[in-house]
Structure formats: C-alpha cells, structure tokens
C-alpha positions as CSV (number, residue, x, y, z in Angstrom):
1,M,18.3,29.6,-144.7
2,T,20.4,32.8,-144.4
3,E,22.1,33.6,-141.1
4,E,19.6,36.2,-140.1
5,E,16.6,33.6,-140.3
6,H,18.6,31.7,-137.7
7,V,18.3,34.7,-135.3
8,R,15.2,36.0,-133.6
9,R,15.4,39.1,-131.4
10,A,12.5,39.8,-128.9
11,G,13.0,43.2,-127.5
12,P,16.6,43.0,-125.6
13,L,16.7,39.2,-126.1
14,T,18.6,37.2,-128.8
15,Y,17.6,33.6,-129.8
16,R,19.5,31.7,-132.2
17,G,19.1,28.3,-133.9
18,R,17.3,25.7,-131.8
19,A,16.7,28.1,-129.0
20,I,14.3,30.2,-131.3
21,P,10.8,29.9,-129.6
22,D,8.0,28.3,-131.9
23,T,5.8,31.4,-131.0
24,T,6.3,35.0,-130.6
25,T,5.9,37.1,-127.3
26,D,2.5,38.6,-128.4
27,Q,1.2,35.1,-129.2
28,R,2.1,33.8,-125.8
29,L,0.5,36.8,-124.2
30,L,-2.7,36.8,-126.0
31,D,-3.3,33.1,-126.1
32,R,-5.8,32.3,-123.4
33,R,-5.0,28.6,-123.4
34,G,-1.7,26.8,-122.5
35,P,0.3,25.9,-119.6
36,S,0.5,28.5,-116.5
37,D,4.1,27.6,-115.6
38,W,5.2,31.0,-116.9
39,V,3.7,32.5,-113.8
40,H,6.2,30.8,-111.7
41,T,9.4,31.6,-113.8
42,D,12.2,34.1,-112.6
43,P,11.3,36.9,-115.2
44,W,7.7,36.9,-113.8
45,R,9.0,36.9,-110.2
46,V,11.0,40.1,-111.0
47,L,7.8,41.9,-112.0
48,R,6.1,40.5,-108.7
49,I,9.0,41.7,-106.7
50,Q,8.9,45.1,-108.4
51,S,5.2,45.3,-107.9
52,E,5.8,44.7,-103.9
53,F,8.4,47.7,-104.0
54,V,5.8,49.9,-105.6
55,E,3.0,48.9,-103.2
56,G,5.1,49.3,-100.2
57,F,6.7,52.7,-101.3
58,G,3.1,53.9,-102.4
59,L,1.7,53.1,-98.8
60,L,4.6,54.3,-96.6
61,A,5.8,57.3,-98.6
62,E,3.7,59.8,-96.8
63,L,4.2,58.4,-93.1
64,P,5.3,60.8,-90.5
65,S,8.5,60.1,-88.6
66,A,8.4,56.4,-87.8
67,V,10.0,53.9,-85.6
68,S,10.2,50.1,-86.4
69,V,9.4,47.9,-83.5
70,F,10.5,44.3,-83.7
71,G,9.6,41.4,-81.3
72,S,8.4,37.7,-81.0
73,A,5.0,36.7,-82.4
74,R,4.9,34.0,-79.4
75,I,4.4,36.6,-76.7
76,Q,1.0,36.2,-75.1
77,P,-1.3,39.0,-74.0
78,G,-1.1,39.6,-70.4
79,T,2.5,38.8,-70.0
80,E,5.3,41.3,-68.7
81,Y,6.8,41.6,-72.0
82,Y,3.4,42.1,-74.0
83,E,2.5,45.0,-71.5
84,L,5.9,46.4,-72.1
85,G,5.3,46.4,-75.9
86,V,2.1,48.0,-75.3
87,R,3.6,50.9,-73.4
88,M,6.3,51.2,-75.8
89,G,3.8,51.7,-78.7
90,A,2.0,54.2,-76.6
91,K,5.2,56.3,-75.8
92,L,6.1,56.3,-79.5
93,A,2.5,57.6,-80.3
94,E,2.8,60.3,-77.5
95,A,6.2,61.4,-78.9
96,G,4.9,61.9,-82.6
97,Y,6.2,58.8,-84.1
98,A,4.2,56.3,-86.2
99,T,4.8,52.7,-85.1
100,I,5.8,50.1,-87.7
101,T,5.7,46.5,-86.9
102,G,5.6,43.1,-88.8
103,G,1.8,43.2,-88.2
104,G,1.6,39.9,-86.5
105,P,0.3,38.6,-83.0
106,G,2.6,38.7,-79.9
107,M,4.9,41.7,-79.4
108,M,4.0,43.1,-82.8
109,E,0.3,43.3,-81.9
110,A,1.3,44.9,-78.4
111,A,3.2,47.7,-80.0
112,N,0.5,48.3,-82.6
113,K,-2.2,48.3,-79.8
114,G,-0.5,50.8,-77.7
115,A,0.1,53.1,-80.7
116,Q,-3.5,52.9,-81.8
117,R,-4.9,53.4,-78.4
118,A,-2.8,56.4,-77.8
119,G,-3.9,58.1,-81.0
120,G,-0.8,57.3,-83.1
121,M,-0.3,55.9,-86.6
122,S,-0.1,52.1,-86.4
123,V,1.6,50.4,-89.4
124,G,1.9,46.6,-90.0
125,L,4.1,45.1,-92.6
126,G,3.0,41.5,-92.8
127,I,4.8,38.4,-94.5
128,E,3.3,35.4,-96.3
129,L,4.1,32.3,-94.4
130,P,3.4,28.6,-94.6
131,F,1.1,29.0,-91.6
132,E,-1.5,31.6,-91.5
133,Q,-0.6,34.8,-89.8
134,S,-2.9,37.9,-90.8
135,L,-2.4,41.5,-89.8
136,N,-3.5,42.0,-86.1
137,E,-6.7,44.2,-85.3
138,Y,-4.7,47.1,-84.2
139,V,-2.9,47.8,-87.6
140,D,-4.4,51.0,-89.1
141,V,-2.4,50.8,-92.4
142,G,-0.9,47.5,-93.6
143,V,0.4,45.5,-96.3
144,T,1.4,41.9,-96.6
145,F,4.6,41.0,-98.6
146,R,5.7,37.8,-100.3
147,Y,9.3,38.4,-100.0
148,F,11.4,38.9,-96.8
149,F,13.9,41.1,-98.3
150,V,11.3,43.6,-99.7
151,R,9.7,43.8,-96.3
152,K,13.1,44.3,-94.7
153,L,13.8,47.3,-96.9
154,M,10.6,48.9,-95.9
155,F,11.5,48.5,-92.2
156,V,14.7,50.3,-92.8
157,K,13.7,53.1,-95.3
158,Y,10.8,54.3,-93.3
159,A,12.1,54.3,-89.9
160,Q,14.2,56.8,-87.9
161,A,15.1,54.2,-85.2
162,F,14.7,50.5,-84.4
163,V,13.3,49.3,-81.1
164,V,13.9,45.7,-80.5
165,M,11.9,43.9,-78.0
166,P,12.3,40.3,-76.8
167,G,12.2,37.9,-79.8
168,G,13.4,34.7,-81.4
169,F,15.3,34.1,-84.8
170,G,13.4,36.6,-86.9
171,T,14.1,39.4,-84.3
172,L,17.7,38.5,-84.2
173,D,17.8,38.7,-88.0
174,E,16.5,42.3,-88.0
175,L,18.8,43.2,-85.1
176,F,21.9,42.2,-86.6
177,E,20.9,43.4,-90.3
178,A,20.3,46.8,-88.7
179,I,23.5,47.0,-86.9
180,T,25.3,45.8,-89.9
181,L,23.9,48.6,-92.0
182,V,24.8,51.2,-89.4
183,Q,28.4,49.8,-88.8
184,T,29.1,49.6,-92.5
185,K,27.5,53.1,-93.2
186,K,25.1,51.7,-95.7
187,V,22.3,53.8,-93.9
188,T,22.7,57.1,-92.1
189,R,23.2,56.3,-88.3
190,F,20.2,55.8,-86.4
191,P,19.8,54.2,-83.0
192,V,19.2,50.7,-82.5
193,I,17.6,50.2,-79.0
194,L,17.0,46.9,-77.1
195,V,14.4,46.8,-74.6
196,G,14.7,44.4,-71.8
197,T,18.0,44.3,-69.8
198,E,17.3,40.8,-68.5
199,F,16.6,39.3,-71.8
200,W,19.3,41.2,-73.7
201,G,21.9,41.6,-71.2
202,G,23.4,38.2,-71.8
203,M,23.7,38.7,-75.5
204,R,25.3,42.2,-75.1
205,E,28.0,40.6,-72.8
206,W,28.8,37.7,-75.4
207,V,29.2,40.3,-78.1
208,E,31.8,42.3,-75.7
209,S,33.5,39.0,-74.4
210,S,33.8,37.1,-77.8
211,L,33.6,39.5,-80.7
212,L,35.2,42.5,-79.2
213,K,37.7,40.3,-77.4
214,H,38.8,38.6,-80.7
215,N,38.9,42.1,-82.5
216,L,36.0,41.0,-84.7
217,I,34.2,44.3,-84.0
218,S,35.7,47.7,-83.2
219,P,35.2,49.1,-79.5
220,Q,33.0,51.9,-80.8
221,D,30.7,49.2,-82.3
222,M,29.6,48.4,-78.6
223,D,27.8,51.7,-78.7
224,L,25.5,50.5,-81.4
225,L,23.8,48.4,-78.7
226,H,21.8,50.4,-76.3
227,V,20.0,48.3,-73.8
228,T,17.3,49.7,-71.5
229,D,14.0,48.9,-69.7
230,D,12.5,52.4,-69.9
231,P,10.2,53.4,-72.5
232,D,11.0,57.1,-71.7
233,D,14.7,56.4,-72.1
234,V,14.0,55.0,-75.5
235,I,12.3,58.1,-76.5
236,A,15.1,60.4,-75.2
237,T,17.7,58.3,-77.0
238,I,16.0,58.6,-80.2
239,R,15.5,62.4,-79.7
240,Q,19.1,63.0,-78.9
241,A,20.3,61.0,-81.9
242,H,17.9,63.0,-84.3
243,A,19.0,66.3,-82.7
244,H,22.5,65.2,-83.3
245,L,22.0,64.3,-86.7
246,E,20.0,67.6,-87.6
247,S,22.9,69.7,-86.1
248,R,25.3,67.8,-88.3
249,F,23.3,68.5,-91.3
250,E,23.0,72.2,-90.5
251,R,26.7,72.3,-90.3
252,D,27.3,70.6,-93.4
253,E,25.0,72.8,-95.4
254,P,26.7,75.2,-97.8
255,G,26.6,78.9,-97.1
256,P,24.9,81.4,-99.7
257,S,27.0,81.8,-102.7
258,A,29.0,85.0,-103.2
C-alpha cells in the first residue's frame, strides 16, 4: 500500500493510518441508521452555537435603542422591588427604549410588564435550565438560548445601558461582566446603573473599602457604579451618557476632504 493510501483527506481534515474512518462523510450523513452520539460531539455543538448567534442576531438586529434590565427571578409580585421593576420598565418605554430582560419571572417579569403596559417593546432572552422557566407572559419578542455566553453577548450587543435591579448570583455575574467590559474598553462605555440604594449600597462600600483601598481598581473605576432609587434618575443618566457619546463622535468625525 502506498503512502497516499494511508492518508484520507475529508475537507480540511487529514486522517492517517489507524485513524482513517471506515466510512466517508457522505455515508455517515446519508445513513439513517446507526448511533446518534454524533449530535453530542463538539463539532456539532459548534454548529448549534452558531445557530444561536444567527437566531439572536436575526431577532434583535432591528430593535430600537434598548436597555438591558437584570434582576432576580425570585422577587415576588406585589413586593416593593417588583413594583419598582414595573415602574422602571414603564419609564424606559416612555423614554423610547426597548426593555431587554432574561425573560423569566420575578424582577424580569416586572420590567417586561411595565414596558409592555406603557406601550414599549418588551424583549425576553431566556435560557435553558434544569428546572422549567418559560418566558413570562409580558414578553413581546423572545428567544430561549442553550448557552449562557451566547445570551450574555446579546444583552451587551443590543443594549445602550445596563440597569441592575436587586438580584442574586446571576445578576452579580451580569453586573461585574458589564463593568469589566467597560473598564477594559472592550465595549464603548455605556452606563451601568444599580437601582436600590439599600440593596446595593453595602456592595459599593465594599468595592471602595476593599478593592480601591488595596489598589485593585483605579479611583475612576468607582464612577462605573451609579446607585439610585429613582427611575427618573436612571433615564437622565442614560440620556446624559448618550449625549456625551454622540458629541464625542461628532468631534471625532473627519471634516470634508480638500
């Protein structure tokens, strides 16, 4: 057997010797029988991940200016924080912003509810979890993702600001990822606003007394954490940040060529 016969090329892949498969790619594709383990392999997962990006981009590409709102799924209707979430969603809608949430219950439902009832666009980006958590009834446009990292990209890519309501580990994860992206200039700076001074005040104090004290962050990094109780202040902060950004872009635009 020649050296060439010990080699099989399948597109960009090269197999040699004992690694050469017994069947061709077409045979494995067209054969209706056989094991289904291939749908759980990493190459197949890559295609599934790609499809999630395509679905998310396709759904959200034509959204108006939007704000991502995060918060706990455990907040119950009728509570103080739930009603604050409803007011927050309504204020965003009245200001012309679409509201993007994780699409679940609790604080996410509250923001979607406020946005929808105020006539705004209400968006839900759900996630597959071991326990059942369908999109809440106040979502106008929604998609459910398998992969957290795809979902998190959508929150960042299509939002002009992050509004962080009281929440647990998932909310903290989104909060600190957003701050890190802004701090490292991986994204154009956008406001990250924490709503609930009683809830978030202690965390901000800890960041200042521990991280800043030990020079683990820069003094200007404290400006990335704006804490308030007032939905009107949230809207004003977002608009001020966007006005500053637009004026900077206008200054940076090249003049007419000579």
